[in-house]
C-alpha positions in Angstrom: 11.6 19.9 17.5 9.3 16.9 17.7 11.7 14.0 17.2 9.2 11.1 17.2 10.6 9.4 20.2 7.7 10.4 22.5 9.6 12.9 24.6 8.1 16.5 24.8 8.9 18.9 22.0 11.9 21.1 22.6 13.7 24.1 21.1 17.0 23.5 19.3 18.9 23.1 16.1 19.2 20.3 13.5 22.4 19.9 11.6 22.3 18.1 8.2 25.2 17.0 6.1 25.2 14.9 2.9 21.4 14.3 3.3 21.8 12.9 6.8 20.9 14.3 10.2 24.2 14.7 12.0 23.2 16.4 15.2 20.1 17.5 17.1 20.0 20.0 20.0 22.5 22.8 20.5 24.7 22.8 17.3 27.8 24.9 17.1 30.0 25.6 14.2 29.5 27.1 10.7 27.1 25.9 8.0 26.9 26.5 4.3 23.2 27.2 4.6 21.1 28.2 7.6 17.3 28.0 7.6 15.5 30.0 10.3 12.5 27.8 11.4 11.7 29.8 14.5 8.0 29.6 15.3 7.6 26.4 13.2 7.9 22.7 14.0 10.6 20.4 12.8 9.6 16.7 12.8 10.4 13.5 11.0 8.3 12.9 7.9 4.9 11.3 8.8 4.0 7.8 7.5 0.4 7.6 6.3 -0.2 3.8 6.7 -3.6 3.6 5.1 -4.0 5.3 1.7 -5.5 4.4 -1.7 -3.0 6.3 -3.8 -2.4 3.2 -6.0 -3.6 5.0 -9.1 -3.0 8.6 -8.2 0.7 8.0 -7.5 1.1 7.2 -11.3 0.2 10.8 -12.3 0.9 12.6 -9.0 4.1 11.3 -7.5 3.8 13.7 -4.6 0.5 12.2 -3.5 -1.2 15.6 -3.2 -2.4 16.7 -0.6 -0.7 14.3 1.8 2.7 15.8 1.1 1.4 19.3 2.1 0.8 18.0 5.7 4.3 16.5 6.3 3.6 13.0 4.9 6.8 11.6 3.3 5.8 8.0 3.1 2.4 6.5 2.0 1.3 2.9 2.2 -0.9 1.8 -0.7 -2.7 -1.4 -1.5 -4.9 -1.4 1.6 -8.3 -3.2 1.9 -7.4 -5.9 -0.7 -7.5 -3.3 -3.5 -4.8 -2.6 -6.0 -3.8 -2.2 -9.6 -1.4 -5.2 -9.7 -1.2 -7.9 -10.8 -3.4 -7.1 -13.8 -4.2 -8.7 -17.1 -4.9 -6.0 -19.8 -8.5 -7.1 -20.0 -9.0 -6.5 -16.2 -7.9 -2.9 -16.2 -11.5 -1.6 -16.1 -12.6 -4.0 -13.4 -9.7 -3.1 -11.1 -10.2 0.6 -11.8 -14.0 0.2 -11.2 -13.7 -1.4 -7.7 -11.0 1.1 -6.6 -13.2 4.0 -7.9 -16.4 2.8 -6.4 -15.0 1.8 -3.0 -12.8 4.9 -2.5 -14.9 7.5 -4.3 -12.2 8.2 -6.8 -13.6 9.5 -10.1 -13.4 6.6 -12.6 -12.6 9.2 -15.4 -9.5 10.3 -13.4 -8.1 6.7 -13.2 -8.8 6.0 -16.9 -7.2 9.3 -17.9 -4.3 9.3 -15.5 -3.1 5.7 -15.4 -0.8 4.4 -18.1 -0.8 0.7 -17.6 2.8 -0.3 -18.2 2.8 -3.4 -16.0 1.2 -6.8 -15.5 3.0 -8.3 -12.4 3.5 -6.8 -9.0 7.3 -6.5 -9.5 6.6 -4.6 -12.8 4.2 -2.3 -10.9 6.9 -1.5 -8.3 9.3 -0.8 -11.1 6.8 1.6 -12.7 6.6 3.5 -9.4 10.3 3.7 -9.1 10.6 5.7 -12.3 9.0 8.8 -10.9 8.5 9.2 -7.1 8.1 12.3 -5.0 7.2 10.6 -1.7 8.2 7.2 -0.5 5.6 4.5 -1.4 5.3 1.2 0.5 2.9 -1.0 -1.5 0.8 -3.8 -0.1 -0.4 -6.6 -2.4 -4.2 -6.5 -2.5 -5.8 -9.9 -2.3 -8.7 -8.8 -4.5 -6.3 -7.9 -7.4 -4.5 -11.2 -7.0 -7.7 -13.2 -6.9 -9.0 -11.5 -10.0 -5.7 -12.1 -11.8 -5.9 -15.8 -11.1 -9.6 -16.5 -11.4 -10.9 -13.8 -13.8 -14.7 -13.3 -13.7 -15.0 -16.3 -11.4 -13.2 -14.3 -8.7 -16.5 -12.5 -8.0 -18.7 -15.6 -8.2 -17.2 -18.6 -6.3 -14.7 -20.2 -4.0 -11.1 -20.8 -5.3 -9.8 -24.3 -6.0 -6.6 -25.6 -4.4 -4.7 -25.0 -7.6 -5.9 -21.4 -7.8 -4.9 -20.7 -4.2 -1.4 -22.0 -4.9 -1.2 -19.6 -7.8 -2.2 -16.7 -5.6 0.4 -17.7 -3.0 3.1 -17.7 -5.7 2.1 -14.2 -6.9 2.2 -12.9 -3.3 5.6 -14.5 -2.7 7.0 -13.0 -5.9 5.7 -9.6 -5.0 7.1 -9.5 -1.5 10.5 -10.8 -2.7 10.5 -7.9 -5.2 9.9 -5.3 -2.4 6.2 -5.2 -1.7 5.4 -4.4 1.9 3.0 -7.3 2.5 -0.5 -8.4 1.7 -4.0 -7.0 2.5 -7.4 -8.5 2.9 -10.9 -7.4 4.0 -14.3 -8.5 4.9 -16.6 -5.7 3.9 -19.8 -6.6 2.0 -20.4 -2.9 1.2 -17.4 -2.9 -1.2 -18.6 -3.3 -4.8 -17.5 -2.4 -8.2 -19.6 -0.1 -10.4 -21.5 -3.2 -11.7 -22.6 -4.0 -8.2 -20.3 -7.1 -7.8 -18.5 -7.6 -4.5 -14.7 -7.0 -4.4 -13.2 -10.4 -5.0 -11.7 -10.9 -1.6 -15.2 -11.0 -0.1 -15.9 -14.2 -2.1 -13.0 -16.0 -0.5 -13.3 -18.5 2.3 -11.4 -18.1 5.5 -9.2 -21.0 4.5 -8.2 -19.3 1.2 -7.3 -16.1 3.0 -5.3 -17.9 5.7 -3.5 -19.9 3.1 -2.5 -16.8 1.1 -1.5 -15.0 4.4 0.8 -17.8 5.3 3.2 -16.8 2.5 4.2 -13.8 4.5 5.4 -16.2 7.3 7.2 -18.4 4.7 9.1 -15.4 3.3 9.8 -14.1 6.8 9.3 -10.4 6.0 6.4 -8.0 5.5 3.2 -7.0 7.3 -0.5 -7.8 6.8 -3.5 -5.5 6.7 -7.1 -6.6 7.3 -10.2 -4.5 7.2 -13.7 -5.2 8.5 -13.3 -8.4 10.5 -11.3 -8.3 13.8 -11.7 -12.1 14.4 -10.3 -12.9 10.9 -7.6 -10.3 11.4 -6.5 -12.1 14.6 -6.3 -15.4 12.7 -4.4 -13.9 9.9 -1.8 -12.4 12.3 -1.4 -15.8 13.9 -1.0 -17.7 10.6 1.3 -15.1 9.0 3.4 -14.6 12.1 3.7 -11.0 11.1 2.5 -7.7 12.5 
């Protein structure tokens, strides 16, 4: 048994009742069902905290092949990418940048994703209808920026009004159950038309303003890729891990 606490593995029994672990170690008494796991490892489900299953989870709720390796929880929405919020006319753009950055066949996304949402809360509701693993979804800044600014999200800085709109979207998403918000600074992340992912057009001031929402709400985490200095600033402004 590897129990996740950090102590060395040990041999023993695990008693489960009503879906809950009741006892670990030497278990006495009868059971309705006994599984012999001798020679195997019993461990808590693994959390994969950096995935890009945002699209795949729609048609593959087990998030194959992660589930085959003991992963029971995946975190999506990393690196500022995501499929929500999304105007109907931005479906191809969001699919394109996710496809290009993460080497996911664009045809698979187009064929497998049934867009039944627009907002972040609606996307979370769509996931709830059919889940095989637990999904914790970050809100990707690139998706939020595109939703607010449209084509301009890949051309220019945001105005003060646009930043306030982004903050409102992030606040609504976290209050609906999103895990937090993600950003990045990676100038190798393009869509299939060669345009940078929207977050890379944002100023530090915009990113820090959007990150501050997590502090205002008081829950959630932040994820940042590609810029350690910016990540440190975001952690300080957001007050979150």
